[in-house]
C-alpha positions in Angstrom: -2.2 -30.7 -44.6 -3.2 -31.3 -41.0 -5.8 -29.4 -39.0 -5.3 -27.7 -35.6 -8.9 -26.9 -35.0 -10.0 -28.0 -31.5 -6.5 -28.7 -30.1 -5.0 -27.1 -27.0 -1.8 -25.1 -26.8 0.3 -23.5 -24.1 2.4 -20.5 -25.3 5.0 -18.9 -23.0 6.1 -15.4 -23.7 2.6 -14.8 -25.1 2.5 -11.2 -23.9 4.5 -9.8 -26.8 6.7 -10.5 -29.8 6.9 -14.0 -31.4 4.9 -15.6 -28.6 2.0 -13.2 -29.1 2.1 -13.7 -32.8 2.1 -17.5 -32.5 -0.8 -17.3 -30.0 -2.9 -15.2 -32.3 -2.1 -17.5 -35.3 -3.0 -20.6 -33.4 -6.3 -19.1 -32.1 -7.2 -18.2 -35.7 -6.6 -21.9 -36.6 -9.2 -22.9 -34.0 -6.7 -23.8 -31.2 -7.7 -23.1 -27.6 -4.7 -21.2 -26.2 -3.3 -20.7 -22.7 -1.3 -17.5 -22.6 1.7 -17.5 -20.2 3.9 -14.6 -19.1 4.5 -12.4 -16.1 2.6 -9.3 -17.3 -1.0 -9.9 -16.6 -2.2 -6.6 -18.3 -0.4 -7.5 -21.5 -1.8 -11.1 -21.4 -5.3 -9.6 -20.9 -4.8 -7.4 -24.0 -3.8 -10.4 -26.2 -6.6 -12.6 -24.8 -9.2 -9.9 -25.5 -8.0 -9.5 -29.1 -8.3 -13.3 -29.6 -11.7 -13.5 -28.0 -13.0 -10.6 -30.1 -12.2 -12.7 -33.1 -14.1 -15.7 -31.7 -11.1 -17.5 -30.3 -10.6 -19.2 -26.9 -7.9 -17.8 -24.7 -7.0 -18.6 -21.1 -4.9 -16.1 -19.2 -2.3 -18.0 -17.1 0.3 -15.6 -15.6 3.4 -17.3 -14.4 7.1 -16.5 -13.7 9.1 -18.9 -15.8 11.6 -19.2 -13.0 9.0 -20.5 -10.6 8.8 -24.3 -11.0 5.6 -24.8 -9.0 3.9 -22.0 -10.9 4.7 -23.7 -14.2 3.3 -27.0 -13.0 0.2 -25.3 -11.7 -0.2 -23.5 -15.0 -0.1 -26.8 -16.9 -2.7 -28.3 -14.6 -4.9 -25.2 -15.0 -4.7 -25.6 -18.7 -5.7 -29.2 -18.7 -8.6 -28.6 -16.3 -10.0 -25.6 -18.2 -9.1 -26.3 -21.8 -8.2 -30.0 -22.1 -5.1 -32.1 -22.7 -2.2 -30.2 -24.1 -1.5 -30.9 -27.8 0.9 -28.0 -28.5 3.6 -26.5 -26.4 5.3 -23.3 -27.6 8.3 -22.2 -25.5 8.7 -18.6 -26.6 9.5 -16.9 -23.3 13.1 -15.8 -23.1 15.5 -13.2 -21.7 18.8 -11.9 -23.1 22.1 -11.8 -21.2 24.8 -10.7 -23.5 28.3 -10.5 -22.2 31.7 -12.1 -22.6 32.3 -15.2 -20.5 35.0 -13.5 -18.4 32.5 -10.8 -17.4 29.6 -13.0 -16.3 27.5 -12.1 -13.3 26.4 -15.4 -11.7 22.9 -14.2 -10.8 22.2 -12.9 -14.3 23.7 -16.1 -15.7 21.4 -18.2 -13.6 18.4 -16.1 -14.5 19.1 -16.4 -18.2 19.5 -20.2 -18.1 16.5 -20.6 -15.8 14.2 -18.8 -18.3 15.7 -19.8 -21.6 16.5 -23.5 -20.8 15.3 -24.8 -17.5 11.7 -23.6 -17.9 11.3 -25.1 -21.4 12.8 -28.4 -20.2 10.4 -28.6 -17.3 7.4 -27.8 -19.4 8.4 -30.3 -22.1 8.7 -32.9 -19.3 5.3 -32.0 -18.0 3.4 -32.4 -21.3 5.3 -35.2 -23.1 3.8 -38.1 -21.1 0.3 -37.2 -22.2 1.3 -36.5 -25.7 3.1 -39.9 -25.9 0.0 -41.6 -24.5 -2.3 -40.0 -27.1 0.4 -40.4 -29.9 -0.1 -36.7 -30.9 1.7 -33.6 -30.0 3.9 -30.7 -31.1 6.8 -29.0 -29.3 7.9 -25.6 -30.7 11.0 -24.2 -28.9 12.0 -20.6 -30.0 15.8 -20.7 -30.0 17.9 -18.3 -32.0 20.5 -18.0 -34.8 22.8 -17.6 -31.8 21.9 -21.2 -30.9 23.2 -22.5 -34.2 26.4 -20.5 -34.7 28.9 -19.2 -32.2 29.3 -15.4 -32.0 31.7 -13.9 -29.5 30.2 -11.9 -26.6 26.8 -13.7 -26.6 27.5 -15.3 -23.3 24.7 -17.1 -21.4 22.2 -16.3 -24.0 24.0 -18.3 -26.7 24.7 -21.2 -24.4 21.1 -21.4 -23.4 19.9 -21.3 -27.0 22.4 -23.9 -28.1 21.3 -26.2 -25.3 17.6 -25.5 -26.1 18.3 -26.7 -29.7 19.9 -29.9 -28.4 17.0 -30.4 -26.0 14.7 -30.2 -29.0 16.7 -32.8 -30.9 16.6 -35.1 -28.0 12.8 -34.8 -27.8 12.4 -35.6 -31.4 14.7 -38.5 -31.3 13.0 -40.0 -28.2 9.5 -39.5 -29.4 9.4 -40.3 -33.2 7.8 -43.7 -32.6 4.9 -41.9 -30.8 4.2 -39.6 -33.7 5.3 -36.5 -31.9 7.1 -33.6 -33.7 9.5 -31.1 -32.2 11.2 -28.1 -33.7 13.8 -25.5 -32.6 13.0 -22.3 -34.4 16.2 -20.4 -34.8 15.6 -16.9 -36.2 18.1 -14.1 -36.6 17.3 -10.6 -35.5 13.5 -10.2 -35.2 11.7 -6.8 -34.9 10.6 -7.3 -31.3 11.5 -5.5 -28.0 14.0 -8.3 -27.3 15.5 -7.9 -30.7 16.6 -4.4 -29.9 19.4 -5.6 -27.6 22.1 -4.5 -30.1 22.0 -0.7 -30.6 24.3 -1.1 -33.7 21.8 -3.2 -35.6 19.1 -1.7 -37.9 15.6 -2.9 -37.1 14.4 -2.0 -40.6 16.5 -5.0 -41.8 15.2 -7.4 -39.2 12.8 -10.3 -39.7 9.2 -9.5 -39.0 7.2 -11.4 -36.4 4.7 -12.5 -39.0 7.5 -14.1 -41.1 8.5 -16.3 -38.2 4.9 -17.1 -37.4 4.2 -18.2 -41.0 7.0 -20.7 -40.7 5.6 -22.1 -37.5 2.1 -22.4 -39.1 3.6 -24.2 -42.0 5.4 -26.7 -39.8 2.3 -27.4 -37.6 0.0 -28.0 -40.5 2.0 -30.6 -42.4 0.8 -34.2 -42.6 2.1 -36.8 -40.2 4.3 -38.3 -42.9 6.3 -35.1 -43.3 9.4 -34.7 -41.2 11.4 -31.4 -41.0 14.0 -30.1 -38.6 14.3 -30.3 -35.7 16.5 -27.2 -36.3 14.7 -24.6 -38.4 17.0 -21.7 -39.2 15.3 -18.5 -40.4 17.5 -15.6 -41.6 16.8 -12.3 -43.3 18.1 -11.7 -46.8 19.2 -8.2 -45.6 22.3 -7.4 -43.5 21.0 -6.5 -40.0 23.7 -3.9 -39.7 23.3 -2.2 -43.0 21.8 1.3 -43.2 18.3 1.8 -44.6 
């Protein structure tokens, strides 16, 4: 098993849900974490919880649609915490609609957050990881990025593309010892997971179940290769009654 103690991570979407859970898990493993999202107050809450348990957390508010803000955040992390060893792209936004009903502005916003921002951040941290021959990329995709479900619109397209981006990163960087995974969960009991009013949250995956999978992946030895696509599904029917 590998150790994460003393490494540095950037986590987008760290103000809630899966991003928050991964940030807290990494901090508990001794990782210095940079918390990225738009909501400063929520980032402050997560950072305080981490610091109260003895962890190191940097609050780095940024809009994932703002390219310059993303680059500035990466530089801030390097300056204040050190070289980036782990990048977790957990920030995301849903835009669920049939293709013939798309709104171009909403479409662009969804792809900017779910695909363009992760691609820019991966491009920003990969050169340093390649130079040091150590690094991990964790992209939070979706079950909707593995299978095709009608009506999922820009969200499904962005998550399919994010999965392919992850495969490219792994393929291009194996000789440098880097690892990349596209985590593809089904419904998760988070605010974003409530987009479908017909689904039953009691049957969803729990954040900690997804986080446990990420922890397992990150702590395997260098000789172990898994993924890059990691599909996580609940054994329960998300639409079944309690």
